[in-house]
C-alpha atoms as one frame of an Amber mdcrd trajectory, in Angstrom:
protein
  57.010 -25.327 -66.237  58.558 -26.150 -63.167  58.345 -22.732 -62.221  54.609
 -22.953 -61.887  54.244 -26.112 -60.316  56.237 -24.477 -57.888  53.614 -21.285
 -57.804  50.585 -23.670 -57.700  52.043 -25.524 -54.824  52.674 -22.555 -52.683
  49.440 -21.254 -53.554  47.769 -24.396 -52.054  50.001 -24.254 -49.278  49.101
 -20.686 -48.095  45.482 -21.628 -48.421  45.625 -24.724 -46.631  47.430 -22.391
 -43.918  45.023 -19.782 -43.702  42.200 -22.786 -43.395  44.406 -24.364 -40.431
  44.413 -21.285 -38.649  41.014 -20.355 -38.580  40.199 -24.116 -37.279  42.961
 -23.017 -34.538  41.272 -20.100 -33.620  38.051 -21.771 -33.222  39.604 -24.505
 -31.327  41.358 -21.787 -28.862  37.799 -19.841 -28.381  36.118 -22.504 -27.871
  38.535 -23.691 -25.036  38.666 -20.066 -23.415  34.707 -20.605 -23.237  34.744
 -23.800 -21.517  37.530 -22.125 -19.242  34.979 -19.119 -18.767  32.121 -21.029
 -18.636  30.574 -19.990 -15.209  30.758 -16.513 -16.187  29.787 -16.897 -20.055
  26.215 -15.583 -19.074  28.031 -11.807 -18.019  30.392 -12.389 -21.241  27.729
 -13.178 -23.889  25.584  -9.865 -22.001  28.278  -7.687 -22.691  28.858  -8.554
 -26.362  25.054  -8.279 -26.855  24.281  -4.855 -25.102  27.680  -3.605 -25.361
  29.399  -4.750 -28.027  27.407  -2.923 -31.355  27.926  -5.738 -33.268  25.488
  -6.671 -36.069  23.390 -10.230 -35.848  25.219 -11.938 -38.726  28.434 -11.142
 -36.362  26.936 -12.316 -33.415  25.869 -15.375 -34.716  29.341 -16.361 -36.323
  30.920 -15.381 -32.560  28.533 -17.214 -30.753  26.719 -20.083 -32.647  28.088
 -21.000 -35.929  31.631 -20.765 -36.132  31.934 -23.075 -38.866  29.507 -21.587
 -41.769  31.016 -20.074 -44.682  30.481 -16.453 -45.865  28.969 -15.979 -49.196
  29.367 -12.583 -50.869  25.769 -11.624 -50.084  26.837 -11.708 -46.504  29.507
 -10.112 -46.346  27.787  -6.356 -45.788  26.600  -7.359 -42.567  29.968  -7.976
 -41.320  32.774  -5.244 -40.347  35.879  -7.640 -39.207  37.374 -11.006 -41.403
  35.840 -14.051 -40.518  38.835 -15.165 -38.296  39.292 -11.980 -36.673  35.643
 -12.805 -34.837  37.061 -15.561 -33.089  40.004 -13.571 -31.661  37.254 -10.991
 -30.565  35.566 -13.749 -28.686  38.664 -14.572 -26.530  39.286 -10.661 -26.358
  35.593  -9.809 -24.554  36.086 -12.876 -22.414  39.231 -11.503 -21.225  37.937
  -8.201 -20.945  34.908  -9.271 -18.740  36.867 -11.916 -16.687  40.256 -11.799
 -16.847  40.532 -15.062 -17.439  43.620 -16.153 -19.786  43.256 -17.993 -22.942
  44.417 -21.755 -22.436  47.088 -22.796 -24.916  46.110 -25.659 -27.201  48.005
 -28.976 -28.764  49.295 -27.816 -32.234  48.549 -31.290 -33.523  45.353 -30.800
 -32.293  43.761 -28.403 -34.697  45.303 -29.927 -38.073  42.365 -32.640 -38.068
  39.705 -30.897 -36.562  36.134 -30.880 -37.855  34.594 -27.267 -37.752  31.288
 -28.977 -37.894  31.780 -30.366 -34.661  33.510 -27.547 -33.680  30.115 -25.692
 -33.922  28.498 -28.190 -32.268  30.498 -27.765 -29.143  30.540 -23.941 -29.330
  26.674 -24.253 -29.521  26.336 -26.434 -26.568  28.353 -24.316 -24.531  26.872
 -20.796 -25.315  23.261 -22.075 -25.116  24.328 -23.163 -21.717  25.072 -19.693
 -20.732  22.208 -18.587 -22.855  19.771 -20.197 -20.992  21.258 -18.694 -17.966
  20.943 -15.662 -19.403  17.612 -15.659 -20.159  16.459 -17.033 -16.909  17.659
 -13.799 -14.884  15.902 -11.729 -17.841  12.520 -13.496 -17.715  12.013 -13.644
 -13.908  13.204  -9.741 -14.010  16.270 -10.107 -12.409  18.516  -8.595 -15.322
  17.468  -5.099 -16.532  19.825  -4.841 -19.186  17.328  -6.354 -21.856  15.018
  -3.677 -20.942  15.727  -2.513 -24.447  14.337  -4.769 -26.617  16.719  -4.267
 -29.488  19.137  -6.435 -27.240  16.350  -8.535 -26.058  15.755  -9.010 -30.258
  19.434 -10.035 -30.647  20.065 -12.415 -27.824  16.814 -14.131 -29.062  18.460
 -14.154 -32.883  21.292 -16.324 -30.898  19.223 -18.247 -29.472  17.132 -19.154
 -33.114  20.561 -19.695 -34.432  21.392 -22.337 -32.183  17.655 -23.789 -32.460
  18.062 -24.257 -35.877  21.148 -26.756 -35.029  23.282 -25.033 -37.808  20.586
 -25.592 -40.606  20.831 -21.954 -41.210  21.761 -19.056 -39.481  20.129 -15.504
 -38.438  21.711 -12.610 -39.780  19.141  -9.652 -38.981  17.078  -8.932 -36.215
  14.995  -5.647 -35.947  12.680  -4.265 -33.667   9.977  -2.572 -36.501   7.999
  -1.292 -33.305   7.611  -1.823 -29.625   7.582  -5.396 -28.148   8.155  -7.036
 -31.912  11.040  -8.719 -32.763  11.859 -10.026 -36.348  14.480 -12.426 -37.262
  15.707 -12.642 -40.541  18.100 -15.762 -41.587  20.441 -16.466 -44.081  18.113
 -18.173 -46.337  15.354 -14.673 -46.134  13.477 -16.667 -44.176  11.665 -14.654
 -41.452  10.709 -15.292 -38.141   8.590 -13.148 -35.275   8.400 -12.654 -31.572
   5.457 -10.519 -29.909   5.298  -9.832 -26.655   1.855  -9.608 -25.132   0.742
  -9.426 -21.224   4.676  -9.972 -20.282   5.272 -12.959 -22.557   7.210 -13.129
 -25.723   6.000 -15.677 -28.160   6.952 -16.684 -31.372   4.125 -16.213 -33.752
   3.034 -18.187 -36.834   2.734 -16.791 -40.101  -0.912 -16.719 -40.016  -0.227
 -14.088 -36.469  -1.242 -17.086 -34.133   0.425 -17.865 -31.136   3.091 -20.449
 -31.648   5.250 -21.313 -28.962   6.541 -19.297 -25.801   9.917 -17.755 -25.915
   9.960 -19.283 -22.079   9.043 -22.983 -23.134  11.392 -23.046 -26.125  14.213
 -22.461 -23.662  13.064 -24.793 -20.764  12.829 -27.550 -23.765  16.523 -26.854
 -25.282  19.141 -29.208 -24.144  22.897 -29.078 -23.863  23.726 -32.857 -23.499
  23.282 -34.059 -27.070  25.669 -32.804 -29.250  23.757 -34.073 -32.341  19.963
 -32.259 -31.335  20.752 -28.916 -28.960  17.001 -28.173 -28.888  14.500 -30.912
 -28.851  11.363 -30.075 -30.789   8.255 -28.362 -28.592   4.882 -29.811 -29.625
   2.004 -27.744 -28.096  -1.725 -29.358 -27.685
């Protein structure tokens, strides 16, 4: 009986250590993003365009590190969940040569993953807004490939959803069309008309301009990263 208690206690300690290690990696990635914040548009561009990552992987790295991975999502992931936080720091180093900061070892013990997720979205949204500004103005040509643009919109929309769900799949079924599917299997479509990108209603009518959605998204409010747009 005593041996059984020892084995159970050992197993629980291992689980707690694993959870703490993940939280620590999220904190380290957040601090690295903050340190490299001036260069994060380039980092995100390199991750989206040249990293060969699937949409769900991008969401975990750039928007929702706190999300639990259900069995039906494991097919979308190549690496373990914790590895994606390490990959974020690796990509920051490769793109900027910015060293990862050290962290207070006591900090992550009581840290809240939901709060860390809000922090991550605030920082990456700032970079994504700057990146979209250059893309939509024609200064950035790396996203001419609409599959890259579609995945970037998927990251943006994941942040826009404010942790209620996340985009797990981004596909371009035909030229100028981007279909995003979230983890609840709900789809969101963007169409390109006359050089402008619109989110579409289910009935095929235009809902919101992507440019307006980006314009009205804010980083200063941790509780609401984006505010609702009402079209007249």
